N, C-alpha and C positions, 0 to 999 in steps of 0.2 A: 663317335661309332670312332674307333682308331683307324689306322692306316691299313692292317691285315684285311680289316670287313670291308673299309673298300675299297680295295683290291680284291677281292673276289666276287662283290658285287660288280664291281664295273666288269670285269673280264668271264663271268662264268658262264656267259653264254659266247666266247668266244674261242671253245674247244676246238681241235682242230679234229675235223672230218678222219677216219679211216677209208682207206684206200683199198676198193676190191677188182679184182679183176672179172671179167665175165665173157666167161665160152661160150658160141653159140655158132649155129647156123645163118649166116647173114641172109641166103635165100630164102629161107624158111622161118626162122625163130624170128625176125627183127620184131614185129608187133609186140612179143614176149618182154623181149628187150627194151624193149620202148618203155611198156608198162612197168620192168621191174624198175628201171630207172626211176623213172616216174616216184614209184611207192616209195622208192629209198632214198630220195634225194636230201635229204635233209639228216641222213644216218648217216650215210654212205657217200666218199665218190667215188663214183661207178668208173673205171678207167675204160673201157674199151665201148665207143661207138662206132669204128671205124673199123673195117674187115681187115684184118691183118695180113689177109694175104693179097689184097690191095695195097697197103700201106708198105710192103716188106717183098716186092716184087723179085721172086727170087724159087726157082725147087729144088737147092741145095740146101736139105734139111738142116744139116748142123749149121751153116749161117743163119737161118731162119730160128731156129732154135734159142742158138745164142743170142738172137735182137730179141726175142722173147723174152728170153730170160731177163733180160739188162734192161730193156726199156718197158715192158710191161710186168713184170711180173717183181722183180725187185720193187722194194716199196710198197706193194702192197701186203696187204694181209690176209688175204685169201681169193682161192679161186673158186669162184662161183662155177660153172657148166649148167648153161639152161639146155636141156636133152630132147630134142625133139626127134620126129624119126628119121629125118636124113642127119644129124647128128653121128652118128655110128659110121656112119662113111665118109667122114670129112675127113680129109689128111691134116688140113689145119687144127681142127679139133683135137686130132691126138698128137699133134705136137704141143699144144696149147696144154694138155695135159701133162705131157713128160717133161716140158720147161719148169712147172708148179712143183712137179715131185723133185726133178733132179735139185731143187731151190729146199725143199721140204715145209714147203709152205702145206696149210693147211687146204684142203681139197671138199665142198658143197656141189652135191648132184641135186638138181634138179627134174623131177621129170614132169613134161609138159604135158598136156590134155592131147595133144597131137599123137603122143607114143603111150595108149594105152599098157602096153605088155612093159617098158621101163627097157627097152631094148636100147644100150648104152653103149659107148666105144670100147671095143675092148680092153683096153689098158687102163679104163673108168673101173670097169667093171671086176676086171683082178684085186682093184684098191677098194672096191665094194664088200667082195669077199673076203680081204683077210682083214675089211674091222680098220682102214686108214681110212677112208673115205665116206663123211658123214651124208647121208642122200633123207630127200625131202621131197613132195608132192608140189605142184605149181599152187592145187587148191588149197592145202597146210598154210603154205607161205602168204599167199594171200589173205586168208581169211585171220593170219593172226602174223601181220608184220613185224611183229615184236618176238618172234622168233630165229628171224635170222642172227643176232648178236647171239643168244644162246647155240644155235646152233653152230656159227663159229666158235664158240670157247668150248665146245664141247668136241670141233673139228680138230682145235689147237692142245687138248688133252690125249690125244689119242698117239700113240708110240710111235715114234717116227721109225722103229722095227718094221712094224706092220707093213710098210712102201714095197709096192709087187713095182717097177719100171722098168724089166727085165726082156720087155717084148720088141718084138721088129715094130719099126719105123713103119707107119702106112706111108706107102710112097706115093697110091693114086687116090683120088675120089673116087668111088664107089658109083 
């Protein structure tokens, strides 16, 4: 065995995991986030387990969006939005989606079982409709976890010209 073969053998399992940012309603969808994190712990470094709202204690939308971009979105490979029934009414979900689109990062929407009609934040729906956002259901994702990397690659292939990010910011929770 030569040194190149030995190097590949020793370091084969030490690949760096890609980071993903997960946006979700902390008050209602935490069990789904926890299940998502457990399911993908070996594949991804999940970058969000604390409420951005609690971590960045401010109502200044520009400041919060900048912090989200700099501290959560930058360095991640995509944003996964877990869409429960309250997600469309949450200002921080809108702000996290906006920050993702500002950075032209990949965006994947996951319809949770609690949201059978797939009601999502308006900014997210703009991008589902334009073809920029890839979406799936919770059931599809957990039935075949290997689809998440494929969805991320599909999202990566989307033309950034499809991004729709002109909508007014949500200023209050509904």
